[in-house]
C-alpha positions in Angstrom: 110.4 -27.8 19.3 111.4 -25.9 22.3 114.4 -23.6 22.4 115.6 -21.5 25.2 117.4 -18.3 24.4 118.5 -16.3 27.3 117.9 -12.6 26.9 121.0 -11.1 28.4 122.8 -8.2 26.9 126.3 -9.2 27.5 129.9 -8.1 27.3 130.2 -4.5 28.3 134.0 -4.3 28.3 135.4 -1.3 30.1 139.2 -1.0 29.9 140.7 1.7 32.1 144.2 2.7 31.4 145.9 5.4 33.5 147.6 8.4 32.0 148.2 12.0 32.9 146.8 15.3 31.6 149.1 18.2 30.7 150.4 19.7 33.8 149.5 23.2 35.0 151.5 25.1 37.7 150.9 23.4 41.0 148.5 20.7 39.8 148.7 17.2 38.2 145.5 15.3 37.5 145.5 11.6 36.7 143.2 10.3 34.0 142.1 6.9 32.8 140.8 5.8 29.4 137.5 4.1 29.4 137.3 1.8 26.3 133.7 1.4 25.0 134.3 -0.5 21.8 133.4 -3.8 23.5 129.7 -2.9 24.1 127.5 -5.2 22.1 123.8 -6.2 22.2 123.6 -9.7 23.4 121.5 -12.5 22.1 118.0 -12.7 23.5 117.0 -15.6 25.8 114.0 -17.6 24.7 112.2 -20.5 26.3 109.9 -22.4 23.9 106.3 -22.8 25.1 109.7 -20.8 19.5 110.9 -17.4 19.1 113.9 -15.5 17.8 115.8 -13.0 19.8 115.8 -9.4 18.5 118.9 -7.4 19.4 118.2 -4.3 21.3 120.4 -1.2 21.1 121.9 0.1 24.4 122.2 3.6 25.7 125.3 4.0 27.8 125.7 6.5 30.6 128.7 7.3 32.8 128.0 9.2 36.1 130.0 10.5 39.0 127.8 10.9 42.0 124.7 12.6 40.8 126.5 14.2 37.8 126.0 12.8 34.3 129.5 12.8 32.7 128.7 11.2 29.4 125.6 9.8 27.7 125.7 7.9 24.4 122.9 7.0 22.0 122.8 3.4 20.8 125.7 2.8 18.4 127.1 6.3 19.1 129.6 5.5 21.9 133.2 6.3 20.9 135.9 3.6 21.2 137.3 5.3 24.3 136.8 8.3 26.6 139.2 9.9 29.1 138.1 10.1 32.7 139.8 11.5 35.8 140.8 8.9 38.4 137.8 8.3 40.7 134.7 6.2 41.1 132.0 6.2 38.5 128.6 4.5 37.9 128.1 2.9 34.5 124.6 2.0 33.4 123.2 0.6 30.2 119.6 0.3 29.1 117.4 0.2 26.0 114.6 2.6 25.2 112.0 0.7 27.2 114.4 0.4 30.1 115.2 4.1 30.3 115.3 5.2 34.0 111.9 6.8 34.9 110.2 5.5 31.7 106.5 4.8 32.2 105.5 1.3 31.2 102.5 1.1 28.9 99.4 -0.6 30.2 98.0 -1.5 26.8 99.3 -2.9 23.6 101.8 -5.7 23.4 104.6 -3.9 25.2 108.3 -4.3 24.5 111.4 -6.0 26.2 112.9 -3.8 28.9 116.7 -4.0 29.7 118.6 -2.2 32.4 121.8 -2.8 34.5 124.0 -0.5 36.5 127.4 -1.0 38.3 130.2 1.1 39.7 133.8 1.1 38.8 136.9 2.8 40.2 139.6 4.2 38.0 143.0 3.9 39.7 146.1 5.6 38.4 148.5 3.2 36.8 146.0 0.3 36.9 144.1 -1.2 33.9 140.7 -2.7 34.9 138.2 -4.6 32.8 134.5 -4.7 33.7 132.0 -7.0 32.1 128.4 -5.9 32.6 125.5 -8.2 31.7 122.3 -6.3 30.9 119.3 -8.5 31.6 115.7 -8.2 30.3 113.6 -7.2 33.3 110.2 -8.4 32.1 109.1 -11.5 30.3 107.3 -12.2 27.0 105.1 -14.8 25.3 105.3 -15.3 21.5 102.6 -16.9 19.3 104.0 -19.2 16.6 102.3 -21.4 14.0 104.1 -24.4 12.7 105.7 -23.3 9.4 104.1 -26.3 7.6 100.6 -25.0 8.3 101.0 -21.2 8.6 99.5 -20.7 5.2 96.3 -22.5 6.1 95.1 -19.8 8.4 93.8 -16.2 8.1 96.5 -14.5 10.2 94.3 -11.5 11.4 91.5 -13.8 12.4 93.7 -16.2 14.3 94.2 -15.0 17.9 96.1 -16.4 20.9 94.8 -14.9 24.2 97.3 -14.8 27.1 96.4 -14.1 30.7 99.3 -13.5 33.1 99.3 -11.7 36.4 95.8 -10.2 35.9 96.7 -8.8 32.5 95.2 -10.1 29.3 96.8 -9.7 25.8 95.9 -11.0 22.4 98.4 -12.0 19.8 98.3 -12.8 16.1 100.8 -15.3 14.7 104.4 -14.0 14.9 103.6 -11.4 17.6 105.2 -11.2 21.1 103.5 -9.7 24.1 105.6 -8.6 27.1 104.5 -8.7 30.8 105.8 -7.1 34.0 106.2 -9.1 37.1 104.7 -7.4 40.1 105.7 -7.5 43.8 104.1 -11.0 43.9 105.5 -12.6 40.7 103.1 -14.7 38.6 103.7 -18.5 38.7 101.7 -19.3 35.6 99.9 -18.0 32.5 96.8 -19.3 30.7 96.5 -19.4 26.9 93.5 -19.9 24.5 93.5 -20.1 20.7 90.8 -19.1 18.3 91.7 -19.8 14.7 90.1 -19.3 11.3 91.2 -21.2 8.3 91.2 -20.0 4.6 87.7 -21.5 4.1 86.4 -19.3 6.9 85.9 -22.2 9.3 86.7 -21.3 12.9 87.8 -23.5 15.8 89.3 -23.0 19.2 91.6 -24.8 21.6 90.3 -25.1 25.2 92.1 -22.9 27.7 95.3 -24.4 29.2 97.8 -23.3 31.8 101.6 -23.2 31.7 103.6 -23.4 34.9 107.4 -23.8 35.2 108.4 -27.3 36.0 110.2 -26.2 39.2 107.0 -24.8 40.6 108.5 -21.3 41.0 107.7 -17.9 39.5 107.9 -17.3 35.8 111.4 -15.9 35.4 112.0 -12.5 33.9 114.4 -12.3 31.0 112.6 -15.1 29.2 110.3 -15.2 26.2 108.0 -18.2 26.0 106.9 -19.4 22.6 103.5 -21.0 22.3 103.4 -23.0 19.0 100.4 -24.5 17.4 100.8 -27.7 15.4 97.9 -29.6 13.8 98.7 -33.0 15.2 99.7 -31.8 18.7 97.7 -28.6 19.2 99.2 -25.9 21.3 102.6 -26.9 22.8 104.3 -25.3 25.7 107.7 -26.5 27.1 110.6 -25.2 29.1 113.4 -27.0 27.3 
């Protein structure tokens, strides 16, 4: 069965309420309150080629120009923070999406989230910003039909994925993540070698998955390749 879960980290609610700081002789500086209690990890997006979304914690940064004003670890942001009236950049990301982070070239990789926007705090005006934080790469998950999962030696059962010139091998339940280059990949190939509890091995011939619209494989999607005894490997986009 194919399920599509969109990996979008949603609902970054930023409520700005104007107020004023204690006055000093000759100066009055207006402040706003930035409410951060609406930040929540979103559900992941998955296309079945069957996988579950795993919530990813978000770092939140507030900048003015090149100056970092506040930076909060996942789950550590306060409910609100006061900021002087002005224009700010707000960005949110997970560990893999950290600005400047080097993406690993081996292993299974991890989902990478990042989004940035600007917001202006105006005295006497309340503003609400919703920032969706998308996954910037894509994944492929290997699933065995639950009815037959106990028939196989998990460590000896391997799904090989080739996408954009990169090859990764997955055991049942694992997900591999791929980066889309300047020329996005439009397909991936998959091959299964399985070993049952009696030590008998068999393989499924290589097959290719392409989106039905003929376009590039979309980022922000995790494809699930599921093996069933009657149907073999099943890949679908609905």
